[in-house]
C-alpha distance (Angstrom), angle and dihedral (degrees) to the residues before:
residue distance angle dihedral
X1 . . .
X2 3.79 . .
X3 3.75 119.8 .
X4 3.77 112.7 -120.4
X5 3.80 110.4 -106.1
X6 3.81 95.3 14.4
X7 3.82 93.1 117.6
X8 3.82 135.1 37.4
X9 3.83 123.9 -164.5
X10 3.81 116.0 -139.1
X11 3.81 122.6 -141.3
X12 3.80 87.2 -99.3
X13 3.82 90.6 58.1
X14 3.80 95.5 -106.9
X15 3.80 117.9 140.4
X16 3.82 116.2 -132.0
X17 3.81 123.3 -167.0
X18 3.74 110.7 -124.9
X19 3.79 128.1 -139.5
X20 2.94 136.1 -60.8
X21 3.84 86.8 25.2
X22 3.82 94.7 58.0
X23 3.81 90.4 54.7
X24 3.82 92.2 44.1
X25 3.77 90.6 52.4
X26 3.80 93.0 47.3
X27 3.83 91.1 49.3
X28 3.83 92.8 47.5
X29 3.81 91.1 51.4
X30 3.81 90.9 49.0
X31 3.81 93.2 50.3
X32 3.80 91.7 45.9
X33 3.83 91.3 49.9
X34 3.80 92.2 48.9
X35 3.80 91.8 49.9
X36 3.80 92.2 46.6
X37 3.77 93.1 48.3
X38 3.80 93.9 48.1
X39 3.78 91.5 50.2
X40 3.80 90.6 49.1
X41 3.79 91.4 52.2
X42 3.80 92.0 45.4
X43 3.82 88.3 54.4
X44 3.82 95.1 46.4
X45 3.79 103.1 42.3
X46 3.79 97.2 72.2
X47 3.81 91.1 43.0
X48 3.80 101.0 47.2
X49 3.84 140.0 45.4
X50 3.85 95.0 -109.0
X51 3.79 133.9 93.5
X52 3.80 123.2 -127.1
X53 3.86 89.2 -105.0
X54 3.78 91.8 51.6
X55 3.78 91.6 49.7
X56 3.78 91.9 47.3
X57 3.80 93.3 49.5
X58 3.80 92.7 49.1
X59 3.84 93.2 45.6
X60 3.80 90.1 52.3
X61 3.78 92.2 47.2
X62 3.80 91.0 51.8
X63 3.82 95.5 44.3
X64 3.84 90.6 51.7
X65 3.79 92.6 50.0
X66 3.79 95.4 37.1
X67 3.82 115.7 157.6
X68 3.81 97.1 163.3
X69 3.79 138.1 53.0
X70 3.78 120.2 -71.3
X71 3.83 90.8 -110.5
X72 3.80 92.8 51.1
X73 3.80 89.7 48.7
X74 3.82 91.2 50.0
X75 3.83 93.4 47.0
X76 3.79 92.5 49.3
X77 3.82 92.4 44.2
X78 3.82 95.1 50.8
X79 3.83 96.3 43.6
X80 3.83 92.9 46.5
X81 3.79 90.5 47.7
X82 3.79 92.5 50.7
X83 3.80 91.3 45.4
X84 3.78 93.4 48.7
X85 3.84 92.1 -118.0
X86 3.80 98.1 108.1
X87 3.79 101.3 102.0
X88 3.83 112.1 35.0
X89 3.81 96.7 -154.4
X90 3.79 94.0 59.8
């Protein structure tokens, strides 16, 4: 069931999410991402040679320079962390 006034259609036929729903959606995604990331680090830290801060810094570096899909990035990140090959200078 759609909430009345949640969406607006532009003259070009594109749907735009109205406020406050656009903000709610952005906030929900941010909270979900934070939770997911913290759980990932909590899982990896006891299993790899990196601290939470090192994992976070490397994840942010990779996300900002991403040239692959999110799933490929995640697979590579996790496997390299577990194998001790995540951060070349260590």
